[in-house]
C-alpha positions as CSV (number, residue, x, y, z in Angstrom):
1,F,69.2,-114.8,147.1
2,Y,69.3,-118.2,148.9
3,I,70.4,-118.6,152.5
4,M,71.9,-122.1,152.8
5,Q,72.4,-122.2,156.6
6,R,70.5,-121.0,159.6
7,C,71.6,-117.5,160.4
8,H,70.8,-113.9,161.1
9,I,71.0,-111.6,158.2
10,F,71.6,-107.9,158.2
11,V,69.8,-106.1,155.4
12,S,70.8,-102.7,153.8
13,L,68.4,-101.4,151.2
14,T,69.1,-98.6,148.7
15,I,65.7,-97.3,147.6
16,Q,64.6,-94.9,144.9
17,T,61.7,-92.6,145.4
18,R,59.5,-91.3,142.6
19,A,61.7,-88.2,142.6
20,K,64.6,-90.4,141.7
21,A,66.5,-89.6,144.9
22,H,68.5,-92.4,146.4
23,T,68.4,-93.1,150.1
24,T,69.8,-96.1,152.1
25,F,68.1,-97.5,155.1
26,T,69.7,-100.0,157.5
27,L,67.2,-102.5,158.9
28,T,67.3,-104.7,162.0
29,H,68.3,-108.3,161.3
30,I,65.9,-111.1,160.2
31,Q,66.3,-114.6,161.7
32,C,65.7,-117.2,159.0
33,P,66.0,-121.0,158.7
34,A,67.8,-122.8,155.9
35,P,67.3,-123.0,153.1
36,F,65.5,-119.7,152.8
37,R,64.8,-117.6,149.7
38,V,64.9,-113.8,150.0
39,T,63.2,-111.6,147.4
40,G,62.8,-107.9,147.1
41,A,59.0,-108.4,147.2
42,M,59.2,-110.2,150.5
43,L,61.4,-107.5,152.0
44,T,59.1,-104.8,150.7
45,S,55.9,-106.3,152.2
46,Q,57.2,-107.9,155.4
47,S,60.2,-106.0,156.6
48,C,59.8,-102.3,156.2
49,S,56.8,-100.0,155.9
50,V,58.9,-97.2,154.4
51,M,59.1,-99.1,151.2
52,H,55.6,-97.9,150.2
53,D,55.7,-96.3,146.7
54,M,59.4,-97.1,146.5
55,S,61.4,-99.7,144.5
56,V,64.3,-101.7,145.8
57,T,67.3,-101.0,143.6
58,R,70.1,-102.9,145.4
59,L,70.2,-105.5,148.2
60,F,73.2,-106.4,150.3
61,F,73.3,-109.4,152.6
62,K,75.9,-110.0,155.2
63,K,76.0,-112.5,158.1
64,Y,76.1,-111.0,161.6
65,S,75.7,-112.4,165.0
66,P,72.6,-111.4,167.0
67,Q,74.8,-109.6,169.5
68,K,76.2,-107.3,166.8
69,L,72.7,-106.6,165.5
70,S,71.0,-105.7,168.7
71,G,69.7,-102.1,168.8
72,V,70.2,-101.5,165.1
73,K,68.1,-98.6,163.9
74,C,67.1,-97.2,160.5
75,R,69.5,-94.5,159.4
76,A,69.2,-92.4,156.3
77,F,72.2,-90.7,154.6
78,K,73.2,-88.7,151.6
79,N,75.6,-90.1,149.0
80,T,78.0,-87.2,149.7
81,D,78.4,-88.5,153.3
82,F,80.9,-90.9,151.9
83,V,83.1,-88.2,150.4
84,R,86.0,-86.6,152.4
85,K,85.0,-83.1,153.4
86,H,87.8,-81.4,151.7
87,I,87.0,-83.1,148.4
88,L,83.4,-81.8,148.3
89,D,84.4,-78.4,147.1
90,L,87.6,-79.3,145.2
91,A,87.9,-77.7,141.8
92,P,89.0,-80.2,139.2
93,Y,92.2,-79.7,137.4
94,Q,91.7,-78.5,133.8
95,P,93.7,-80.8,131.6
96,I,94.8,-80.2,128.0
97,V,92.4,-81.3,125.3
98,P,93.9,-84.0,123.0
99,F,94.1,-84.1,119.2
100,D,91.1,-86.2,118.5
101,V,88.8,-84.2,120.7
102,L,90.0,-80.9,119.2
103,S,89.5,-82.3,115.7
104,E,85.9,-83.2,116.5
105,Q,85.2,-79.9,118.3
106,L,86.8,-77.7,115.5
107,D,85.9,-79.9,112.6
108,I,89.5,-79.8,111.5
109,P,91.6,-82.9,110.5
110,V,94.1,-84.0,113.1
111,D,97.0,-83.5,110.7
112,E,96.1,-79.9,110.2
113,I,96.2,-79.0,114.0
114,V,99.3,-77.5,115.6
115,K,99.1,-77.7,119.4
116,L,101.0,-75.1,121.3
117,D,99.2,-75.2,124.7
118,A,101.0,-78.1,126.5
119,N,104.7,-77.5,125.8
120,E,104.9,-80.9,124.0
121,N,107.8,-81.9,121.9
122,P,106.8,-81.5,118.2
123,Y,109.4,-83.9,117.0
124,G,108.2,-86.8,119.0
125,P,110.3,-89.7,120.4
126,P,113.3,-91.4,118.7
127,E,112.6,-94.1,116.1
128,A,114.1,-96.6,118.6
129,V,111.0,-96.0,120.8
130,F,108.6,-97.1,118.1
131,K,110.7,-100.2,117.4
132,A,110.8,-101.1,121.1
133,L,107.1,-100.8,121.5
134,A,106.4,-102.9,118.4
135,Q,108.7,-105.6,119.5
136,S,107.5,-105.7,123.1
137,K,107.4,-109.4,124.3
138,F,105.6,-109.1,127.6
139,P,102.7,-106.7,127.5
140,H,100.6,-109.5,129.1
141,I,102.9,-109.7,132.2
142,Y,102.8,-107.3,135.1
143,P,105.7,-104.9,135.0
144,D,108.7,-104.8,137.3
145,P,107.4,-102.9,140.4
146,E,110.8,-101.4,140.9
147,S,111.6,-100.5,137.2
148,R,115.1,-101.8,137.7
149,R,116.2,-101.7,134.1
150,L,115.2,-98.1,133.7
151,R,116.6,-97.0,137.0
152,A,119.9,-98.5,136.1
153,Q,120.0,-96.6,132.9
154,L,118.9,-93.4,134.6
155,S,121.7,-93.9,137.2
156,L,124.2,-93.7,134.3
157,D,122.4,-90.7,132.7
158,C,122.1,-88.7,135.9
159,G,125.3,-89.7,137.7
160,I,123.6,-90.9,140.9
161,P,123.0,-94.3,142.4
162,A,119.9,-96.2,141.2
163,D,118.8,-96.6,144.9
164,N,118.1,-92.8,144.9
165,I,116.0,-92.9,141.8
166,L,112.2,-93.3,141.8
167,V,110.2,-93.7,138.6
168,G,106.5,-92.9,138.2
169,C,103.6,-92.5,135.8
170,G,104.8,-89.0,134.9
171,A,106.4,-86.6,137.4
172,D,102.8,-85.7,138.3
173,E,102.4,-89.0,140.1
174,L,105.5,-88.4,142.1
175,I,104.3,-85.0,143.2
176,D,101.1,-86.6,144.6
177,L,103.1,-89.5,146.1
178,L,105.4,-87.2,148.0
179,L,102.6,-85.1,149.4
180,R,100.7,-88.2,150.5
181,I,103.8,-89.2,152.4
182,V,104.5,-85.9,154.2
183,L,101.2,-84.0,154.5
184,E,98.8,-84.3,157.4
185,P,95.4,-82.6,157.0
186,G,95.9,-78.9,157.4
187,D,99.7,-78.9,156.8
188,F,101.1,-76.1,154.6
189,I,103.2,-76.1,151.5
190,V,104.9,-73.0,150.0
191,N,104.2,-72.2,146.3
192,T,105.8,-69.6,144.1
193,P,103.3,-68.5,141.5
194,P,103.0,-68.1,138.6
195,T,104.1,-71.7,138.3
196,F,102.9,-75.2,137.5
197,G,99.3,-75.8,138.7
198,M,99.7,-79.4,139.9
199,Y,101.5,-78.4,143.1
200,A,98.5,-76.6,144.5
201,F,96.0,-79.1,143.1
202,D,97.7,-82.2,144.7
203,C,98.1,-80.2,147.9
204,A,94.3,-79.7,148.0
205,I,93.7,-83.4,147.2
206,N,95.8,-84.3,150.3
207,A,93.9,-81.8,152.5
208,G,96.9,-79.4,152.7
209,R,97.0,-75.6,152.5
210,V,99.0,-73.4,150.2
211,I,101.0,-70.4,151.1
212,D,101.7,-68.4,147.9
213,I,104.9,-66.3,147.8
214,P,104.6,-64.6,144.3
215,R,107.6,-64.3,142.1
216,G,109.1,-61.0,141.1
217,E,108.1,-58.9,138.1
218,A,109.0,-59.7,134.5
219,P,111.3,-60.4,132.8
220,G,113.2,-62.0,135.7
221,F,110.4,-63.6,137.6
222,K,112.8,-64.1,140.5
223,I,111.7,-66.0,143.6
224,N,111.3,-64.1,146.8
225,V,113.8,-65.8,149.0
226,R,113.2,-63.5,152.0
227,G,109.4,-64.0,151.7
228,I,109.9,-67.8,151.6
229,Q,112.1,-67.7,154.7
230,E,109.5,-65.6,156.6
231,A,106.7,-68.0,155.5
232,V,108.7,-71.0,156.7
233,R,109.3,-69.4,160.1
234,E,105.7,-68.3,160.6
235,Y,103.7,-71.3,159.1
236,K,106.2,-74.2,159.4
237,P,105.2,-75.7,156.1
238,K,106.3,-79.2,155.2
239,V,107.1,-78.6,151.5
240,L,108.6,-75.9,149.3
241,F,108.0,-76.3,145.6
242,L,110.5,-74.7,143.2
243,T,110.5,-74.9,139.4
244,S,113.6,-74.2,137.3
245,P,113.2,-73.5,134.5
246,N,109.8,-72.3,135.6
247,N,106.5,-73.0,133.9
248,P,105.0,-70.7,132.4
249,D,107.8,-68.1,132.0
250,G,110.9,-70.2,131.4
251,S,113.0,-68.4,134.0
252,I,115.7,-70.2,136.1
253,I,116.4,-69.9,139.8
254,D,119.9,-68.7,140.8
255,P,121.9,-71.6,142.3
256,E,122.7,-69.4,145.3
257,D,119.0,-68.9,146.1
258,I,118.4,-72.7,146.0
259,D,121.4,-73.2,148.3
260,E,120.0,-70.6,150.7
261,L,116.6,-72.2,150.8
262,L,118.0,-75.7,151.4
263,K,119.1,-74.4,154.8
264,L,115.4,-74.1,155.8
265,P,113.6,-76.9,157.8
266,V,111.4,-77.8,154.9
267,L,111.4,-80.5,152.1
268,V,112.4,-78.7,148.9
269,I,111.0,-80.3,145.8
270,L,112.8,-78.9,142.7
271,D,111.0,-79.5,139.5
272,E,113.4,-79.7,136.5
273,A,111.0,-80.8,133.8
274,Y,112.6,-78.4,131.3
275,I,116.2,-78.5,132.5
276,E,117.5,-80.1,129.2
277,F,116.6,-76.9,127.3
278,C,118.7,-74.7,129.6
279,N,122.3,-74.1,128.5
280,S,123.4,-72.1,131.5
281,Q,122.6,-74.5,134.3
282,E,123.2,-78.2,135.2
283,S,120.7,-80.4,136.9
284,R,120.8,-80.4,140.7
285,M,120.0,-84.2,140.9
286,P,123.5,-85.1,142.3
287,D,122.9,-82.6,145.2
288,V,120.3,-85.0,146.6
289,L,123.2,-87.1,147.9
290,Q,124.3,-84.2,150.1
291,H,120.9,-82.8,151.2
292,D,118.4,-84.9,153.0
293,N,115.7,-82.3,152.4
294,L,116.0,-82.1,148.6
295,V,114.0,-84.0,145.9
296,V,114.6,-83.3,142.2
297,L,112.0,-84.2,139.6
298,R,112.5,-84.8,135.9
299,T,110.4,-86.1,133.0
300,F,110.6,-87.9,129.6
301,S,107.6,-85.8,128.4
302,K,109.6,-82.9,127.0
303,R,113.1,-83.9,125.9
304,A,112.1,-87.4,124.8
305,G,108.7,-86.7,123.4
306,L,107.0,-89.3,125.6
307,A,104.2,-87.1,127.1
308,G,101.5,-89.5,126.0
309,I,103.2,-92.6,127.5
310,R,103.5,-90.9,131.0
311,I,106.9,-91.6,132.5
312,G,108.8,-89.4,135.0
313,Y,111.5,-89.8,137.6
314,G,113.1,-88.2,140.5
315,A,116.2,-88.1,142.7
316,V,115.2,-88.8,146.3
317,P,117.2,-89.1,149.6
318,L,117.5,-92.7,150.8
319,W,115.5,-92.0,154.0
320,L,112.5,-90.8,151.9
321,M,112.9,-93.5,149.3
322,N,112.0,-96.0,152.1
323,Y,108.6,-94.4,152.5
324,C,108.1,-94.0,148.7
325,W,108.4,-97.7,148.3
326,R,105.8,-98.3,151.0
327,V,103.3,-95.9,149.5
328,K,103.6,-96.0,145.7
329,Q,101.4,-98.3,143.7
330,P,103.3,-101.5,142.9
331,Y,102.7,-101.5,139.1
332,N,102.6,-97.8,138.4
333,V,105.0,-97.8,135.5
334,S,103.8,-100.1,132.6
335,V,105.9,-102.5,130.7
336,L,105.6,-100.3,127.6
337,A,106.5,-97.1,129.4
338,E,109.7,-98.6,130.8
339,E,110.7,-100.0,127.4
340,A,110.0,-96.7,125.7
341,A,112.0,-94.7,128.3
342,C,115.0,-97.1,128.0
343,A,114.9,-96.9,124.2
344,A,114.9,-93.1,124.4
345,L,117.9,-93.0,126.8
346,E,119.8,-95.1,124.3
347,S,119.1,-92.6,121.6
348,K,121.4,-89.8,122.9
349,E,122.3,-88.4,119.5
350,Y,118.6,-88.0,118.6
351,L,117.8,-86.3,122.0
352,Q,120.7,-83.9,121.6
353,R,119.7,-83.1,118.0
354,V,116.1,-82.4,118.9
355,K,117.2,-80.2,121.9
356,D,119.5,-78.2,119.6
357,L,116.7,-77.7,117.1
358,L,114.2,-76.5,119.8
359,V,116.7,-74.1,121.3
360,E,117.6,-72.7,117.9
361,E,113.9,-72.3,117.1
362,R,113.3,-70.6,120.4
363,G,115.9,-68.0,119.6
364,R,114.5,-67.5,116.1
365,L,110.9,-67.1,117.3
366,F,111.9,-64.8,120.1
367,S,113.5,-62.4,117.5
368,K,110.4,-62.5,115.4
369,L,108.1,-61.8,118.3
370,E,110.2,-58.8,119.3
371,Q,109.4,-57.2,115.9
372,F,105.8,-56.7,116.9
373,S,105.1,-53.5,118.9
374,S,102.2,-55.1,120.7
375,L,104.2,-58.1,121.9
376,T,106.8,-58.4,124.6
377,P,108.5,-61.8,124.7
378,Y,110.4,-62.8,127.9
379,P,113.7,-64.6,127.7
380,S,113.2,-68.4,128.2
381,N,115.3,-71.3,129.2
382,S,112.6,-73.8,128.2
383,N,110.9,-75.0,125.0
384,F,108.3,-72.2,125.2
385,I,108.2,-68.4,125.3
386,L,105.9,-66.3,127.5
387,T,104.8,-63.2,125.7
388,K,103.0,-60.1,127.1
389,V,100.3,-58.8,124.7
390,T,99.4,-55.1,124.7
391,G,97.4,-52.7,122.5
392,D,94.5,-53.6,120.3
393,A,93.9,-57.3,119.7
394,A,93.0,-56.7,116.0
395,E,96.3,-55.0,115.5
């Protein structure tokens, strides 16, 4: 390192002991003329006696005035001192293992594996998606930070203004984004297990706390409206997560229950990832225009078969959209993801046909599962069926 002007330098050394433990020491400044060559050997022999039997692994030099450096003392620290306290004990989310990893682990060719653990669309996306990706002209250019083309098409598809639509790298990103906006450390959310695991996970990442109000018994899995109301009064949570159809049981929430919960002083985030497979209910996305405390999330992963491309969207009140634009990453939706989603929306006949096939297969499979005495399948409004298993496993 060469110092090309007379200055005071502030030296921070990360050293490695024989036991391979890393510790950083902050040293007082060194006054040096210019030009001046600084080497690890010089620092080791002239600047700090603690370097005995230790090797310098990193050097950082920064100019400081003598006033700022007066009284600086050596300070040792652990690497984990840099980590936020609530992250230290955070349990990582357990993601789904992809095809190629499964193939290697099981020593089975990819084309012989049938995955049933992630509720993915087995038919995949429309042919128009593959054509759009192959013909993409601008993968080398940063994407539109507002995803204007896609939001305009979603506006027609959902029947709400584009100004109320937010697009993300999967609905998962939007869950985290919303919690980053509203949660202070220690704030509560209300969860209704069994349900999607990302709500509690993202709450923990944002230093929030979870109040679990369990759902009712099978086969209805109804939410406990009174329990939620009492929890809101007692704990004053910021957010209530509802999922309809619910993951993992496929049950739907009565519209009257949602209406009742919207009266509470809490932000209701309604996850409709599987709403396209429900024939008995319509999406609540238009209701965002009448309720300032309602957000509705949707995804292209299930109905459009774009789980691997990561594209989700939500209907958000205008007051909250203002803060979403401030907080979200500017280029969170890639050029290819937006093109794929637009192509999927233009393939309405394909999407309807795939939906009909999956709903038909759901009914057929449900009837087959009922024939086994050890299996109790529960009615589903989604693209999966939750089944209770009893008796001897071998049977």
